[in-house]
C-alpha positions as CSV (number, residue, x, y, z in Angstrom):
1,M,-27.5,-43.1,16.4
2,E,-26.7,-39.4,15.9
3,Q,-24.7,-38.3,12.9
4,P,-22.0,-35.7,13.3
5,I,-22.6,-32.4,11.7
6,Y,-19.8,-31.0,9.5
7,R,-19.5,-27.3,9.1
8,T,-16.9,-25.5,7.2
9,C,-15.1,-22.8,9.2
10,K,-15.1,-19.6,7.2
11,Q,-12.0,-17.6,7.7
12,N,-10.7,-14.7,5.6
13,Q,-7.7,-16.1,3.7
14,T,-6.8,-12.8,2.1
15,A,-3.2,-11.7,2.7
16,L,-2.7,-7.9,3.0
17,I,0.4,-5.8,3.2
18,T,-0.3,-2.4,4.7
19,L,2.4,0.2,4.0
20,I,2.0,3.2,6.3
21,D,3.7,6.6,5.8
22,H,4.2,7.6,9.4
23,K,6.5,10.6,9.7
24,G,6.4,14.3,8.8
25,S,3.0,15.4,7.8
26,M,1.5,12.0,8.4
27,V,2.1,12.2,12.2
28,A,-1.3,14.0,12.3
29,F,-2.9,10.9,10.8
30,R,-1.0,8.3,12.8
31,Q,-4.0,7.1,14.7
32,L,-6.2,6.9,11.6
33,A,-3.6,4.8,9.7
34,Q,-3.0,2.5,12.7
35,T,-6.7,2.0,13.3
36,L,-7.3,1.1,9.6
37,A,-4.4,-1.5,9.8
38,D,-5.6,-2.9,13.1
39,S,-9.1,-3.2,11.8
40,A,-8.0,-5.5,9.0
41,K,-6.3,-7.7,11.5
42,K,-9.4,-7.8,13.7
43,A,-11.4,-8.8,10.6
44,G,-9.3,-11.9,10.3
45,I,-7.1,-10.7,7.5
46,D,-3.5,-11.8,7.5
47,N,-2.2,-8.2,7.6
48,H,1.5,-7.5,7.5
49,I,2.1,-3.9,8.5
50,Y,5.2,-1.9,7.5
51,Y,6.2,1.7,7.8
52,F,8.1,4.2,5.7
53,R,8.8,8.0,5.5
54,N,7.3,9.8,2.5
55,V,8.4,7.0,0.1
56,P,10.2,3.7,0.8
57,Q,13.9,4.5,0.5
58,R,16.8,2.8,-1.2
59,Y,19.8,1.8,0.8
60,N,23.0,2.0,-1.2
61,Y,25.3,-1.0,-1.0
62,P,28.5,-1.6,-2.9
63,E,26.8,-4.4,-4.8
64,P,24.1,-2.9,-7.2
65,E,21.8,-6.0,-6.7
66,K,21.5,-5.1,-3.0
67,C,20.3,-1.5,-3.7
68,L,16.7,-2.3,-3.0
69,L,13.7,-0.4,-1.6
70,Y,13.3,-0.9,2.1
71,V,10.4,-0.5,4.6
72,Y,10.4,-0.8,8.4
73,A,8.7,-3.5,10.4
74,D,8.5,-1.1,13.4
75,R,7.6,2.5,14.0
76,G,11.1,3.1,15.5
77,E,12.6,2.4,12.1
78,I,15.1,-0.1,13.6
79,K,14.3,-3.3,11.7
80,H,14.2,-2.7,8.0
81,E,13.3,-5.2,5.3
82,P,13.6,-5.2,1.5
83,L,10.2,-4.5,0.0
84,R,11.0,-7.1,-2.7
85,D,11.5,-9.8,-0.1
86,I,8.2,-9.0,1.7
87,L,6.3,-9.1,-1.6
88,T,8.0,-12.3,-2.7
89,K,7.0,-14.0,0.6
90,Q,3.3,-13.0,0.0
91,P,3.0,-13.5,-3.7
92,N,-0.8,-13.0,-4.0
93,A,-1.1,-10.3,-1.3
94,A,-3.0,-7.1,-1.8
95,V,-1.1,-3.9,-0.9
96,L,-2.7,-1.0,0.8
97,I,-0.7,2.2,1.0
98,I,-1.7,4.8,3.6
99,S,-0.1,8.2,2.8
100,D,-0.9,11.8,2.0
101,A,1.3,11.5,-1.1
102,G,2.6,15.0,-0.4
103,A,-0.9,16.6,-0.3
104,S,-0.3,18.1,3.2
105,G,2.6,20.1,1.9
106,G,0.5,21.6,-0.9
107,N,3.3,21.6,-3.5
108,Y,4.8,19.5,-6.2
109,N,8.0,17.6,-5.3
110,M,9.4,16.0,-8.4
111,K,11.9,13.9,-6.4
112,R,9.0,12.5,-4.4
113,I,7.0,11.8,-7.5
114,E,9.9,10.0,-9.2
115,A,10.7,8.0,-6.1
116,T,7.0,7.1,-5.8
117,E,6.9,5.9,-9.4
118,T,9.9,3.7,-8.7
119,F,8.2,2.3,-5.6
120,L,4.9,1.6,-7.5
121,R,6.8,-0.1,-10.3
122,E,8.3,-2.4,-7.7
123,L,4.9,-3.2,-6.3
124,Y,3.3,-3.8,-9.7
125,T,5.9,-6.3,-10.6
126,H,4.6,-8.5,-7.8
127,T,0.9,-7.7,-7.6
128,L,-1.8,-5.7,-9.3
129,K,-3.9,-5.5,-6.1
130,V,-2.6,-2.1,-5.0
131,A,-4.7,0.7,-3.6
132,W,-3.8,4.0,-1.9
133,L,-5.7,5.7,0.9
134,N,-5.0,9.3,1.3
135,P,-6.1,11.0,4.6
136,M,-6.2,14.4,3.0
137,P,-9.5,15.5,1.3
138,E,-9.4,15.0,-2.4
139,D,-9.9,18.7,-3.2
140,R,-6.4,19.2,-1.6
141,W,-4.7,16.8,-3.9
142,D,-4.8,19.1,-7.0
143,S,-2.1,21.5,-5.8
144,S,0.4,18.8,-4.7
145,S,2.4,15.8,-5.6
146,A,-0.7,13.7,-4.9
147,Y,-2.2,15.1,-8.1
148,I,0.4,13.2,-10.2
149,I,0.8,10.2,-7.9
150,R,-3.0,9.5,-8.1
151,E,-2.5,8.9,-11.8
152,L,0.1,6.3,-11.0
153,C,-2.0,4.3,-8.5
154,D,-5.7,4.0,-7.7
155,M,-5.9,6.6,-4.8
156,F,-9.0,7.1,-2.6
157,E,-9.8,9.3,0.4
158,A,-9.3,7.6,3.7
159,T,-13.0,7.6,4.4
160,P,-15.4,4.7,4.7
161,N,-16.6,5.5,1.1
162,G,-13.0,5.6,-0.1
163,L,-12.2,2.3,1.5
164,Q,-15.3,0.7,-0.1
165,K,-14.0,1.9,-3.5
166,A,-10.6,0.4,-2.8
167,M,-11.9,-3.0,-1.9
168,P,-12.5,-4.4,-5.5
169,I,-8.9,-3.5,-6.4
170,L,-7.5,-5.1,-3.2
171,R,-9.6,-8.2,-3.9
172,G,-8.4,-8.4,-7.5
173,K,-11.9,-8.0,-8.9
174,K,-11.1,-4.7,-10.6
175,Q,-8.2,-3.8,-12.9
176,P,-6.0,-0.9,-11.8
177,H,-6.1,2.2,-14.0
178,S,-2.4,3.0,-13.6
179,P,-0.4,3.8,-16.8
180,I,2.6,2.1,-15.3
181,V,0.9,-1.3,-15.1
182,F,2.1,-3.2,-18.1
183,P,-0.6,-4.7,-20.4
184,E,0.9,-8.3,-20.0
185,L,0.3,-8.0,-16.3
186,L,-3.4,-7.3,-16.7
187,N,-3.8,-10.8,-18.2
188,Q,-2.9,-12.2,-14.8
189,L,-6.1,-10.8,-13.2
């Protein structure tokens, strides 16, 4: 009598949240960003894609506890969701940010830098698996907001090599270098 053969089905169980800056200077990189996000889905990664403009924005409500950062579930920016809720639903997810971090503008914008720090603090309270892909060449970061933002988050060029460098962070196998990651959080890795 023949015996059944048991095989385990290998499936990528990694959850990924991809946050795409999709307006302004990032319009030129729309196809690149979408291709990266779609490639993750094709690879079997549970990828949740959201959009923002420059930095996820706060919506002001009369109740301070509702004044949260929001991202959009669609390019038309109709359906917005609190970033905190998205991160809470996927507690062990990695977060991939695709944005030029202001590098296209070639100047420093302190409001953007401060808003980005707030945004990254929110991310780091939920996960340490955060990497940033910047479609601008690294030599263009030095004269822009990206110069400072790259010190707040592991940032890589949006190239195959840059994506390879980001993978250990997204997999949780490498500690982030960010100064805004609190030491007690590093013990969770």
